[in-house]
Backbone as ProteinMPNN parsed JSONL, in Angstrom:
{"seq_chain_A": "MGIFSRRQTPTLEPMPAVGPHTQFSATSGATLDPALRALTGEWTIDRPHSRIGFSVRHAMVTTVRGAFGDYDSTLYFDGARPSASRAEIVIRVDSVDTGVEQRDAHLVGRDFFDARRHPEMSFRSTSTVHEGGETFRMAGELTIRGVARPVELQLDYLGSVVDPFGFERAGFDGTTTIDRTDWGLVYNQRLETGGAMVSEKVRLQFDISAIRATPLE", "coords_chain_A": {"N_chain_A": [[36.682, -1.613, 7.155], [37.308, -3.893, 8.719], [38.766, -4.122, 10.81], [37.136, -4.208, 12.834], [35.666, -6.162, 15.536], [32.925, -8.19, 15.718], [32.339, -8.78, 17.948], [33.448, -7.711, 20.044], [32.637, -5.28, 22.021], [28.937, -4.674, 23.308], [25.963, -4.337, 21.389], [25.315, -0.998, 20.258], [23.487, 1.707, 20.494], [22.683, 3.759, 18.045], [22.534, 7.154, 16.877], [20.403, 9.793, 17.527], [18.535, 12.835, 16.984], [19.785, 16.602, 16.559], [19.477, 19.511, 18.107], [17.275, 22.268, 19.63], [14.957, 21.617, 18.928], [14.389, 18.802, 18.912], [12.958, 15.738, 19.279], [13.009, 12.981, 20.859], [13.054, 9.139, 20.482], [11.942, 6.193, 21.564], [13.375, 3.304, 21.976], [12.78, -0.117, 20.68], [12.465, -1.845, 22.588], [14.088, -3.948, 22.514], [16.622, -5.878, 24.713], [19.693, -3.691, 25.834], [22.764, -3.936, 26.546], [24.23, -3.467, 29.414], [26.867, -2.575, 29.591], [27.291, -0.593, 27.497], [27.505, 1.279, 28.497], [30.2, 2.19, 28.65], [30.537, 3.427, 26.651], [29.746, 5.782, 26.164], [30.107, 9.122, 25.094], [31.488, 11.967, 23.537], [32.3, 11.658, 19.752], [33.689, 11.674, 16.763], [33.841, 11.136, 13.12], [36.668, 9.365, 11.452], [38.044, 10.086, 9.039], [40.107, 9.172, 7.243], [39.848, 6.147, 7.633], [37.167, 5.976, 6.548], [33.993, 5.689, 4.922], [31.749, 8.162, 3.193], [29.609, 7.348, 0.61], [28.081, 6.826, -2.34], [26.102, 5.112, -4.559], [24.775, 4.704, -8.19], [22.792, 3.486, -11.065], [23.942, 3.641, -14.273], [23.019, 4.194, -17.396], [21.283, 2.155, -17.578], [22.861, -0.417, -17.412], [25.151, -0.455, -15.612], [27.151, 0.05, -12.637], [27.785, 3.074, -11.44], [30.137, 4.3, -8.806], [30.717, 6.429, -6.136], [32.313, 8.889, -3.669], [32.345, 11.324, -1.037], [34.874, 13.176, -0.015], [35.512, 15.394, 2.095], [34.494, 16.364, 4.859], [32.627, 17.278, 8.104], [32.004, 16.182, 11.143], [29.584, 15.505, 14.017], [29.18, 13.681, 16.837], [27.495, 11.892, 19.459], [27.474, 9.612, 21.661], [24.921, 7.776, 23.588], [25.399, 5.829, 26.521], [23.916, 4.584, 28.256], [21.54, 5.886, 27.918], [20.363, 5.671, 25.081], [18.136, 6.763, 23.222], [19.016, 9.54, 23.709], [21.28, 10.142, 21.999], [23.007, 11.469, 19.424], [23.358, 12.941, 16.226], [25.241, 14.517, 13.445], [26.524, 15.29, 10.258], [28.067, 17.304, 7.978], [28.737, 17.599, 4.66], [31.038, 18.815, 2.251], [30.111, 19.322, -1.384], [31.732, 19.439, -3.284], [33.85, 17.963, -3.08], [33.225, 15.446, -4.292], [33.839, 12.249, -5.747], [34.411, 10.204, -8.374], [36.228, 9.27, -9.602], [36.502, 10.019, -12.131], [37.45, 12.485, -13.525], [35.871, 14.305, -15.549], [33.429, 13.714, -15.067], [33.078, 14.26, -12.312], [33.07, 17.251, -12.501], [30.788, 18.005, -13.873], [28.811, 16.592, -11.852], [29.323, 18.823, -9.711], [28.209, 20.986, -10.757], [25.654, 22.815, -12.097], [23.418, 21.309, -13.117], [23.26, 19.181, -11.074], [24.719, 18.946, -8.196], [25.052, 21.678, -7.846], [27.196, 23.528, -6.586], [28.313, 25.76, -6.323], [25.989, 27.581, -5.394], [24.69, 25.969, -3.563], [26.868, 24.718, -1.041], [27.15, 22.92, 0.617], [25.762, 19.842, 1.773], [23.897, 18.052, 4.111], [23.247, 15.493, 6.951], [21.428, 15.298, 9.673], [20.458, 13.541, 12.358], [17.215, 12.356, 13.585], [15.425, 10.429, 15.225], [16.185, 7.119, 16.808], [15.632, 3.693, 16.371], [16.142, 0.345, 17.724], [16.374, -2.293, 16.053], [16.779, -4.975, 17.44], [19.815, -7.346, 18.076], [22.356, -6.335, 16.046], [21.306, -4.272, 14.727], [20.069, -1.184, 13.473], [17.253, 0.969, 13.003], [17.555, 4.251, 11.572], [16.062, 7.411, 11.764], [16.507, 10.455, 10.001], [17.051, 13.889, 8.58], [17.823, 14.955, 5.899], [19.3, 17.377, 3.777], [19.805, 18.54, 0.538], [21.117, 20.929, -1.784], [19.41, 22.673, -0.481], [17.121, 21.707, -0.019], [15.273, 19.862, 2.251], [14.623, 16.801, 3.46], [13.013, 13.786, 4.824], [14.948, 10.936, 5.763], [15.244, 7.513, 6.272], [17.63, 5.429, 7.669], [19.069, 1.955, 7.48], [21.308, 0.642, 9.89], [24.026, -0.686, 10.915], [25.57, -1.922, 13.929], [29.203, -2.652, 14.049], [30.784, -2.927, 16.119], [33.776, -2.429, 18.86], [37.116, -1.059, 19.282], [40.068, -0.331, 21.08], [42.707, 1.086, 19.561], [46.597, 0.73, 18.327], [47.281, 3.037, 19.205], [46.128, 4.097, 21.496], [43.49, 5.314, 20.783], [39.932, 4.92, 20.781], [37.871, 2.815, 18.969], [34.732, 2.954, 16.731], [32.557, 1.095, 15.219], [30.451, 1.284, 12.25], [27.924, 0.529, 9.601], [25.649, 1.995, 7.481], [22.935, 2.37, 5.468], [21.111, 3.333, 2.698], [18.189, 4.187, 0.846], [17.063, 6.526, -1.977], [15.255, 8.807, -3.677], [16.543, 10.975, -6.105], [15.249, 12.585, -7.386], [13.653, 13.839, -5.519], [14.827, 15.73, -3.894], [15.271, 17.733, -5.941], [17.098, 17.167, -8.286], [17.205, 16.795, -11.391], [17.921, 16.533, -13.385], [18.468, 14.728, -16.959], [19.085, 12.103, -19.421], [17.471, 10.682, -22.109], [17.511, 7.346, -23.303], [17.738, 6.102, -26.486], [16.678, 3.198, -26.649], [15.01, 3.561, -24.584], [14.496, 4.085, -20.889], [16.585, 5.176, -18.737], [19.503, 7.599, -19.071], [20.802, 8.034, -16.377], [19.725, 6.84, -13.123], [17.325, 7.551, -11.403], [17.249, 6.542, -8.708], [19.256, 6.249, -5.802], [21.597, 4.748, -4.111], [22.779, 5.648, -0.84], [25.73, 5.179, 1.391], [27.089, 4.691, 4.295], [29.659, 4.35, 5.531], [31.462, 3.771, 8.636], [34.097, 4.387, 10.699], [34.53, 5.463, 13.811], [35.845, 7.988, 16.107], [36.821, 8.115, 19.585], [36.379, 11.166, 21.09], [38.094, 12.201, 22.984], [41.062, 10.577, 23.726], [41.587, 7.371, 25.394], [42.715, 7.522, 28.664]], "CA_chain_A": [[35.747, -2.159, 8.421], [37.673, -5.493, 8.824], [39.625, -3.923, 11.937], [36.634, -4.157, 14.361], [34.966, -7.396, 15.712], [31.38, -7.952, 16.101], [31.793, -9.62, 19.49], [34.509, -7.192, 21.463], [31.953, -4.784, 22.653], [27.922, -5.097, 23.137], [25.309, -3.192, 20.363], [25.272, 0.288, 20.334], [22.307, 2.551, 20.219], [22.942, 5.009, 17.157], [22.234, 8.636, 16.977], [19.186, 10.848, 17.056], [18.934, 14.249, 16.444], [20.262, 17.527, 16.749], [18.68, 20.839, 18.049], [16.327, 22.337, 20.344], [13.22, 20.954, 18.626], [14.469, 17.168, 18.713], [11.8, 14.521, 19.749], [13.711, 11.693, 20.856], [12.083, 8.309, 20.237], [12.387, 5.148, 22.638], [13.706, 2.009, 21.489], [11.87, -0.834, 20.295], [12.398, -2.518, 23.818], [15.356, -4.803, 22.865], [17.506, -5.304, 25.566], [20.64, -2.809, 25.499], [23.633, -4.51, 27.35], [24.693, -2.11, 30.337], [28.418, -2.084, 29.16], [27.14, 0.189, 26.526], [27.617, 2.885, 29.424], [31.669, 2.633, 28.556], [30.874, 4.006, 25.182], [29.396, 7.324, 26.599], [30.728, 10.412, 25.078], [31.556, 12.839, 22.134], [32.925, 11.011, 18.832], [34.129, 11.665, 15.464], [34.266, 10.433, 11.847], [37.855, 9.056, 11.183], [37.768, 10.281, 7.25], [41.039, 8.05, 5.788], [39.246, 4.687, 7.297], [35.695, 5.94, 6.337], [33.613, 6.353, 3.123], [30.392, 8.588, 2.747], [29.534, 7.205, -0.576], [26.868, 6.667, -3.103], [25.963, 4.091, -5.843], [23.935, 4.892, -8.992], [22.662, 2.882, -11.781], [24.339, 4.143, -15.401], [22.555, 3.722, -19.006], [20.915, 0.808, -16.947], [23.458, -1.746, -17.596], [26.263, -0.392, -14.748], [26.994, 0.863, -11.654], [28.978, 4.402, -10.982], [30.257, 4.855, -7.568], [31.668, 8.06, -5.487], [32.146, 9.17, -2.342], [33.04, 12.551, -0.626], [35.977, 13.305, 0.778], [35.798, 16.113, 2.889], [33.314, 16.638, 5.732], [32.654, 17.532, 9.267], [30.897, 15.304, 11.757], [29.45, 15.397, 15.474], [28.692, 12.399, 17.433], [27.355, 11.812, 20.667], [26.833, 8.548, 22.167], [24.663, 7.884, 25.29], [24.814, 3.979, 26.363], [22.929, 4.611, 29.397], [20.138, 6.313, 27.349], [20.781, 5.618, 23.838], [17.735, 7.928, 22.78], [19.59, 10.853, 23.903], [22.405, 10.396, 21.454], [22.894, 12.702, 18.193], [24.519, 12.844, 14.885], [25.119, 15.378, 12.509], [27.222, 15.39, 9.174], [27.993, 18.156, 7.09], [29.688, 17.462, 3.94], [31.314, 19.738, 1.283], [29.967, 18.734, -2.235], [32.641, 19.847, -4.085], [34.796, 16.987, -2.882], [32.775, 14.369, -4.585], [35.132, 11.408, -6.172], [34.142, 8.95, -8.997], [37.063, 8.153, -10.737], [36.466, 10.562, -13.599], [37.094, 14.072, -13.603], [34.881, 15.306, -16.287], [32.177, 13.466, -14.246], [33.071, 15.073, -11.363], [32.963, 18.42, -12.977], [29.514, 17.88, -13.875], [27.93, 16.714, -10.823], [29.222, 19.685, -8.9], [27.725, 21.783, -11.796], [24.127, 23.226, -12.104], [22.531, 19.887, -13.169], [22.835, 17.983, -10.14], [24.809, 19.689, -6.658], [25.152, 23.164, -8.189], [28.228, 23.786, -5.435], [28.505, 27.177, -6.274], [25.132, 28.005, -4.734], [24.616, 25.03, -2.425], [28.186, 24.208, -1.279], [26.775, 21.985, 1.47], [24.918, 18.883, 1.84], [23.699, 17.445, 5.543], [22.425, 14.751, 7.559], [21.135, 15.428, 10.899], [19.616, 12.678, 12.792], [16.017, 12.731, 14.553], [15.301, 9.176, 15.933], [16.653, 5.877, 16.141], [15.128, 2.563, 16.909], [16.524, -0.568, 17.909], [15.544, -3.414, 16.104], [17.573, -6.256, 17.671], [20.681, -7.508, 17.812], [23.083, -5.456, 15.819], [20.734, -3.675, 13.694], [19.066, -0.05, 13.904], [16.414, 1.922, 12.099], [17.652, 5.535, 12.324], [15.824, 8.491, 10.591], [17.112, 11.697, 9.677], [16.824, 14.664, 7.782], [18.866, 14.815, 4.708], [19.181, 18.02, 2.935], [20.694, 18.604, -0.4], [20.727, 21.902, -2.396], [18.883, 23.831, 0.148], [15.761, 20.967, 0.12], [15.512, 19.285, 3.397], [13.372, 15.705, 3.594], [13.293, 13.063, 5.841], [15.463, 9.688, 5.263], [15.533, 6.375, 7.013], [18.87, 4.671, 7.271], [19.24, 0.687, 8.151], [22.168, 0.726, 10.685], [24.688, -2.077, 11.687], [26.829, -1.664, 14.912], [29.867, -3.615, 13.986], [32.062, -3.175, 17.371], [34.973, -1.511, 18.835], [38.386, -1.743, 19.876], [41.257, 0.32, 20.973], [43.622, 0.916, 18.335], [47.707, 0.938, 19.047], [47.83, 4.499, 19.334], [45.282, 4.539, 22.26], [42.43, 5.766, 20.52], [39.183, 4.021, 20.983], [37.2, 3.383, 17.744], [33.333, 2.092, 17.14], [32.375, 1.072, 13.478], [28.87, 1.388, 11.776], [27.421, 0.612, 8.479], [24.398, 2.776, 7.081], [22.55, 2.597, 4.157], [19.559, 3.69, 2.832], [18.054, 4.45, -0.719], [16.268, 7.837, -1.739], [14.899, 9.145, -5.199], [17.247, 11.865, -6.209], [14.398, 13.85, -7.687], [12.869, 14.481, -4.484], [15.566, 17.194, -3.783], [15.495, 18.82, -7.246], [18.296, 16.595, -8.786], [16.253, 16.006, -12.142], [18.911, 16.128, -14.729], [18.747, 13.399, -17.505], [19.084, 12.074, -20.65], [16.698, 9.367, -22.534], [18.287, 6.621, -23.91], [17.204, 5.505, -27.526], [16.29, 2.004, -26.522], [14.047, 3.348, -23.561], [15.094, 4.202, -20.097], [17.444, 6.836, -18.493], [20.93, 7.397, -18.729], [21.48, 8.073, -14.748], [18.741, 6.298, -12.755], [16.593, 8.293, -10.403], [17.071, 5.753, -7.357], [20.383, 6.284, -5.316], [21.892, 4.227, -2.785], [23.958, 6.154, 0.075], [26.519, 4.183, 2.003], [27.867, 5.295, 5.331], [30.743, 3.256, 6.195], [31.958, 4.739, 9.471], [35.188, 4.182, 11.923], [34.077, 6.846, 14.904], [37.34, 7.849, 17.136], [36.22, 9.039, 20.867], [37.096, 12.652, 20.853], [39.433, 12.158, 23.926], [41.488, 9.152, 24.011], [41.426, 6.708, 26.659], [43.67, 7.395, 29.573]], "C_chain_A": [[36.305, -3.351, 9.302], [38.394, -5.21, 9.953], [38.341, -4.086, 13.077], [36.06, -5.975, 14.469], [33.886, -7.402, 16.181], [31.242, -8.26, 17.373], [32.677, -8.804, 20.832], [33.462, -6.133, 22.115], [30.088, -5.047, 22.285], [27.249, -4.08, 21.718], [24.993, -1.967, 21.083], [24.155, 0.885, 19.981], [22.705, 3.676, 19.519], [22.023, 6.18, 17.769], [21.314, 9.229, 16.947], [19.734, 12.044, 16.89], [19.45, 15.509, 17.219], [19.513, 18.958, 16.836], [17.723, 20.684, 18.903], [15.124, 21.64, 20.356], [13.018, 19.351, 18.615], [13.512, 16.662, 19.311], [12.642, 13.459, 19.566], [12.539, 10.39, 20.883], [12.594, 7.388, 20.896], [13.114, 3.905, 21.85], [12.66, 1.139, 21.275], [11.485, -1.801, 21.542], [13.112, -3.784, 23.663], [16.146, -4.571, 23.887], [18.919, -5.021, 25.096], [21.752, -3.51, 26.521], [24.152, -3.284, 28.124], [26.504, -1.948, 29.951], [28.31, -1.314, 28.372], [27.524, 1.688, 27.237], [29.27, 3.39, 29.282], [31.725, 3.21, 27.07], [30.392, 5.355, 24.958], [30.26, 8.145, 26.019], [31.033, 11.027, 23.663], [32.834, 11.871, 21.176], [33.24, 11.833, 17.431], [34.239, 10.804, 14.45], [35.927, 10.098, 11.783], [38.053, 9.072, 9.299], [38.784, 9.22, 6.707], [40.449, 6.88, 6.452], [37.805, 4.722, 7.395], [35.411, 6.089, 5.042], [31.973, 6.716, 3.633], [30.353, 8.435, 1.125], [28.113, 6.957, -1.104], [27.234, 5.767, -4.42], [24.761, 4.533, -6.956], [23.992, 4.029, -10.33], [23.159, 3.755, -13.155], [23.951, 3.486, -16.799], [22.016, 2.065, -18.457], [21.446, -0.269, -17.408], [24.796, -1.882, -16.252], [26.269, 0.286, -13.761], [28.146, 2.042, -11.294], [28.816, 4.409, -9.369], [31.215, 5.874, -7.044], [31.624, 7.918, -4.33], [32.803, 10.504, -2.066], [33.967, 12.7, 0.332], [36.293, 14.191, 2.079], [34.177, 16.814, 3.425], [33.291, 16.912, 7.126], [31.367, 16.818, 9.888], [30.767, 15.429, 13.56], [28.612, 14.427, 15.611], [28.377, 12.43, 18.719], [26.708, 10.63, 20.992], [26.64, 8.227, 23.676], [24.641, 6.333, 25.501], [23.957, 3.927, 27.219], [21.704, 5.023, 28.829], [20.21, 6.818, 26.006], [19.878, 6.822, 23.074], [17.987, 9.158, 22.801], [21.2, 11.296, 23.135], [21.922, 11.012, 20.47], [23.914, 12.752, 17.498], [24.322, 14.075, 13.948], [26.405, 15.269, 11.682], [26.952, 16.555, 8.178], [29.153, 17.963, 5.824], [29.835, 18.457, 2.379], [31.107, 18.953, -0.198], [31.131, 18.523, -3.152], [34.318, 18.907, -4.033], [34.404, 15.644, -3.297], [33.932, 13.684, -5.667], [34.433, 10.218, -6.884], [35.095, 8.348, -9.705], [37.43, 8.992, -11.806], [36.208, 11.954, -13.318], [36.263, 14.974, -14.36], [33.563, 14.729, -15.801], [32.219, 14.389, -13.146], [32.493, 16.441, -11.401], [31.504, 18.595, -13.25], [28.504, 17.712, -12.674], [28.159, 17.839, -9.803], [28.73, 21.219, -9.559], [26.193, 21.976, -11.43], [23.087, 22.418, -11.918], [22.252, 19.757, -12.511], [23.502, 19.068, -8.596], [24.768, 21.342, -6.836], [25.717, 24.132, -6.679], [28.433, 25.175, -5.252], [27.182, 27.879, -5.278], [24.592, 27.321, -3.419], [26.204, 24.384, -2.181], [28.292, 22.903, -0.412], [26.065, 20.748, 1.344], [24.922, 18.649, 3.485], [22.833, 16.225, 5.859], [22.256, 14.957, 8.903], [20.13, 14.295, 11.237], [18.046, 12.978, 13.616], [15.528, 11.888, 15.531], [15.993, 8.056, 15.377], [15.794, 4.585, 17.094], [15.775, 1.081, 16.823], [16.107, -1.798, 17.347], [15.906, -4.817, 16.458], [18.861, -6.651, 17.169], [21.879, -6.27, 17.202], [22.832, -4.631, 15.003], [19.83, -2.351, 14.154], [18.427, 0.553, 12.697], [17.013, 3.274, 12.142], [17.21, 6.631, 11.147], [16.353, 9.606, 11.206], [16.432, 12.286, 8.836], [17.719, 15.297, 6.896], [18.655, 16.433, 3.427], [20.408, 18.444, 1.738], [20.016, 19.809, -1.166], [19.464, 22.897, -2.063], [17.493, 22.988, 0.63], [16.172, 20.13, 1.341], [14.0, 17.938, 3.625], [14.175, 14.721, 4.48], [13.976, 11.441, 4.838], [15.669, 8.677, 6.373], [16.92, 5.3, 6.692], [18.885, 3.028, 8.064], [20.836, 1.098, 8.504], [22.866, -0.124, 11.174], [25.688, -1.676, 12.781], [27.823, -2.754, 14.706], [30.985, -3.676, 15.07], [32.882, -2.341, 17.723], [36.183, -1.834, 19.435], [39.236, -0.541, 19.985], [42.521, -0.185, 19.909], [45.296, 1.118, 19.077], [48.094, 2.288, 19.205], [47.062, 5.333, 20.595], [43.899, 5.339, 22.182], [41.37, 4.465, 20.527], [38.038, 4.271, 19.562], [35.732, 2.361, 17.728], [33.4, 2.252, 15.328], [30.814, 0.76, 13.227], [28.731, 1.083, 10.152], [26.153, 1.018, 8.407], [24.025, 2.569, 5.662], [21.129, 2.89, 3.785], [19.482, 4.44, 0.976], [17.005, 5.282, -0.988], [16.21, 7.947, -3.309], [15.504, 10.78, -5.406], [16.28, 13.556, -6.54], [13.558, 14.654, -6.712], [13.551, 15.598, -3.593], [16.261, 17.861, -5.016], [16.617, 18.165, -8.104], [17.438, 16.007, -10.017], [16.624, 16.002, -13.476], [18.601, 14.699, -15.226], [18.952, 13.408, -18.782], [18.478, 10.479, -21.115], [17.673, 8.601, -23.32], [17.481, 6.168, -25.24], [16.058, 4.218, -27.423], [15.205, 2.273, -25.296], [14.846, 3.119, -22.217], [15.862, 5.322, -19.88], [18.694, 6.293, -18.539], [21.672, 7.113, -17.256], [19.967, 7.801, -14.092], [18.155, 7.318, -11.567], [16.84, 7.713, -8.819], [19.013, 6.036, -7.216], [20.741, 5.814, -4.189], [23.165, 4.854, -2.228], [24.421, 5.025, 1.113], [27.242, 5.018, 2.619], [28.797, 3.961, 5.863], [31.884, 3.845, 7.299], [32.876, 4.191, 10.462], [34.936, 5.589, 12.51], [35.494, 6.639, 15.653], [36.484, 8.61, 18.347], [37.192, 10.208, 20.59], [38.423, 12.748, 21.566], [39.883, 11.056, 23.908], [41.454, 8.705, 25.438], [42.702, 6.906, 27.243], [44.648, 6.037, 29.96]], "O_chain_A": [[35.827, -3.688, 10.386], [38.878, -6.271, 10.347], [38.692, -4.078, 14.257], [36.112, -6.788, 13.545], [33.669, -6.646, 17.128], [30.179, -8.077, 17.967], [32.66, -9.06, 22.036], [33.629, -6.341, 23.316], [29.797, -5.531, 21.191], [27.945, -3.244, 21.142], [24.527, -1.883, 22.219], [23.747, 0.485, 18.89], [23.091, 4.641, 20.18], [21.191, 6.199, 18.676], [21.144, 9.387, 15.738], [20.911, 12.358, 16.712], [19.534, 15.454, 18.446], [19.022, 19.492, 15.841], [17.207, 19.598, 19.165], [14.447, 21.201, 21.286], [11.97, 18.739, 18.41], [13.101, 17.444, 20.168], [13.003, 13.015, 18.476], [11.372, 10.576, 21.226], [13.816, 7.484, 21.009], [13.19, 4.201, 20.658], [11.55, 1.521, 21.644], [10.429, -2.435, 21.565], [12.905, -4.692, 24.468], [16.489, -3.425, 24.177], [19.453, -5.721, 24.235], [21.229, -3.555, 27.635], [24.46, -2.237, 27.554], [27.107, -0.916, 30.244], [29.447, -0.907, 28.135], [27.744, 2.786, 26.726], [29.67, 4.506, 29.616], [32.765, 3.409, 26.443], [30.524, 5.996, 23.915], [31.412, 7.965, 26.414], [30.716, 10.36, 22.677], [33.911, 11.483, 21.63], [32.66, 12.918, 17.412], [34.703, 9.691, 14.698], [36.484, 11.057, 12.317], [38.167, 8.092, 8.563], [38.421, 8.444, 5.824], [40.465, 6.075, 5.521], [37.156, 3.9, 8.042], [36.178, 6.476, 4.16], [31.195, 5.958, 4.215], [30.949, 9.238, 0.407], [27.13, 6.898, -0.365], [28.275, 5.73, -5.076], [23.672, 4.715, -6.411], [25.116, 3.802, -10.779], [22.617, 4.859, -13.1], [24.466, 2.457, -17.237], [22.399, 1.015, -18.972], [20.709, -1.156, -17.838], [25.315, -2.951, -15.93], [25.474, 1.225, -13.724], [29.277, 1.752, -10.907], [27.75, 4.492, -8.76], [32.338, 6.08, -7.506], [31.019, 6.99, -3.794], [33.752, 10.845, -2.772], [33.779, 12.323, 1.488], [37.108, 13.858, 2.94], [33.25, 17.392, 2.857], [34.442, 16.674, 7.493], [30.21, 16.795, 9.47], [31.771, 15.437, 14.272], [27.62, 14.178, 14.926], [29.148, 13.174, 19.326], [25.519, 10.481, 20.709], [27.435, 8.277, 24.614], [23.961, 5.617, 24.765], [23.046, 3.127, 27.002], [20.705, 4.468, 29.286], [20.152, 8.009, 25.699], [20.452, 7.704, 22.437], [17.378, 9.952, 22.084], [21.977, 12.208, 23.417], [20.715, 11.225, 20.358], [25.09, 12.66, 17.85], [23.194, 14.536, 13.774], [27.437, 15.152, 12.343], [25.857, 16.752, 7.652], [30.343, 18.175, 6.054], [28.903, 18.71, 1.616], [31.832, 17.971, -0.356], [31.37, 17.44, -3.686], [35.388, 19.077, -4.618], [35.025, 14.682, -2.845], [34.74, 14.37, -6.293], [33.918, 9.323, -6.213], [35.019, 7.271, -10.297], [38.493, 8.827, -12.406], [35.152, 12.492, -12.985], [35.96, 16.116, -14.016], [32.551, 15.324, -16.172], [31.381, 15.288, -13.079], [31.64, 16.831, -10.605], [31.03, 19.573, -12.672], [27.561, 18.48, -12.49], [27.271, 17.939, -8.957], [28.854, 22.307, -8.998], [25.638, 21.32, -10.549], [22.169, 22.488, -11.101], [21.042, 19.937, -12.372], [22.725, 19.848, -8.043], [24.45, 22.094, -5.915], [25.121, 24.963, -5.994], [28.694, 25.696, -4.167], [27.515, 28.709, -4.432], [24.16, 27.928, -2.439], [26.698, 23.645, -3.033], [29.151, 22.032, -0.55], [25.617, 20.8, 0.198], [25.9, 19.041, 4.122], [21.848, 15.94, 5.178], [23.322, 14.698, 9.461], [19.128, 14.099, 10.55], [17.976, 14.02, 14.267], [15.192, 12.353, 16.62], [16.338, 7.845, 14.214], [15.461, 4.666, 18.276], [15.905, 0.661, 15.674], [15.431, -2.501, 18.097], [15.405, -5.764, 15.851], [19.148, -6.406, 15.997], [22.209, -5.361, 17.965], [23.75, -4.078, 14.397], [18.999, -2.442, 15.057], [18.963, 0.628, 11.592], [16.922, 3.551, 13.338], [17.716, 6.761, 10.033], [16.609, 9.81, 12.393], [15.458, 11.789, 8.271], [18.374, 16.254, 7.31], [17.941, 16.4, 2.425], [21.602, 18.618, 1.983], [18.795, 19.901, -1.288], [18.783, 23.592, -2.816], [16.803, 23.465, 1.53], [17.333, 19.731, 1.437], [12.812, 18.161, 3.857], [15.365, 14.714, 4.794], [13.633, 11.022, 3.732], [16.273, 9.039, 7.383], [17.096, 4.595, 5.698], [18.693, 3.015, 9.28], [21.542, 1.711, 7.703], [22.325, -0.57, 12.186], [26.679, -1.049, 12.406], [27.47, -3.857, 15.123], [31.978, -4.388, 14.923], [32.935, -1.33, 17.023], [36.287, -2.869, 20.093], [39.189, 0.281, 19.071], [43.022, -1.269, 19.613], [45.357, 1.582, 20.216], [49.281, 2.588, 19.334], [47.144, 6.539, 20.825], [43.314, 5.864, 23.13], [41.728, 3.301, 20.348], [37.535, 5.329, 19.184], [35.574, 1.352, 18.415], [33.944, 3.032, 14.546], [30.124, 0.066, 13.974], [29.655, 1.538, 9.477], [25.374, 0.501, 9.208], [24.872, 2.616, 4.771], [20.158, 2.69, 4.515], [20.334, 4.944, 0.245], [15.948, 5.03, -0.409], [16.949, 7.321, -4.068], [14.906, 11.712, -4.866], [16.403, 14.745, -6.248], [12.963, 15.714, -6.906], [12.948, 16.246, -2.738], [17.385, 18.354, -5.103], [17.123, 19.048, -8.796], [16.945, 14.889, -9.868], [15.978, 15.631, -14.456], [18.473, 13.716, -14.496], [19.027, 14.47, -19.4], [18.867, 9.406, -20.654], [18.574, 9.163, -23.942], [16.343, 5.801, -24.946], [14.935, 4.208, -27.926], [14.516, 1.307, -24.967], [15.707, 2.24, -22.171], [15.877, 6.302, -20.625], [19.071, 5.155, -18.258], [22.625, 6.384, -16.98], [19.042, 8.5, -14.505], [19.026, 7.793, -10.838], [16.616, 8.436, -7.848], [19.826, 6.029, -8.141], [20.297, 6.342, -3.169], [24.279, 4.767, -2.745], [23.676, 4.16, 1.572], [27.922, 5.897, 2.09], [28.497, 2.916, 6.44], [32.973, 4.291, 6.939], [32.322, 3.378, 11.202], [35.083, 6.64, 11.888], [36.115, 5.586, 15.796], [35.66, 9.5, 18.135], [38.316, 10.235, 20.088], [39.491, 13.161, 21.114], [39.009, 10.213, 24.109], [41.328, 9.427, 26.427], [43.727, 6.597, 26.636], [45.494, 6.12, 30.851]]}, "name": "protein", "num_of_chains": 1, "seq": "MGIFSRRQTPTLEPMPAVGPHTQFSATSGATLDPALRALTGEWTIDRPHSRIGFSVRHAMVTTVRGAFGDYDSTLYFDGARPSASRAEIVIRVDSVDTGVEQRDAHLVGRDFFDARRHPEMSFRSTSTVHEGGETFRMAGELTIRGVARPVELQLDYLGSVVDPFGFERAGFDGTTTIDRTDWGLVYNQRLETGGAMVSEKVRLQFDISAIRATPLE"}
């Protein structure tokens, strides 16, 4: 995400919910720069320059990291009325990549994602609060294996830039930690010395480079 300068554009209010029953929340009262109006419009995640990933403790002594390579995104930023923004990401779970083929096959099987019966997972935002500066708190609904539960992300806006091809990009870093058992991912093995082979706590990471859907004139 180093292509972004934090000071090229003012802070952007990210994206609350999608859907006819969505209730939008107001910001916390922090002042938003009028230049945000220039960012209003539809955007999409640039997959080659983004990462939707996770990390989990393995055998209590190391961390395994992985990412999903195949997903669709719908983003709308409203710089004049940030609470009217919205976001949705739909991920094909069989695109998981941890760097170990055998482990990936286990993850897409019935013990974890059960990709045959539940080929997709999704995140849909429901509200966003500007906590000041470049930091936001985004609430949303995360659906895995057909189970939908609320989550909250800390979201940092990194800035925006026009690339050499005329595309306007905006960068974000989002993180949250979930308990995978809340979504029915309960498989585990106990260690002889105590503890579990795979931690129940999973850190989700959204390193996003978003491109405006229509290039600047």
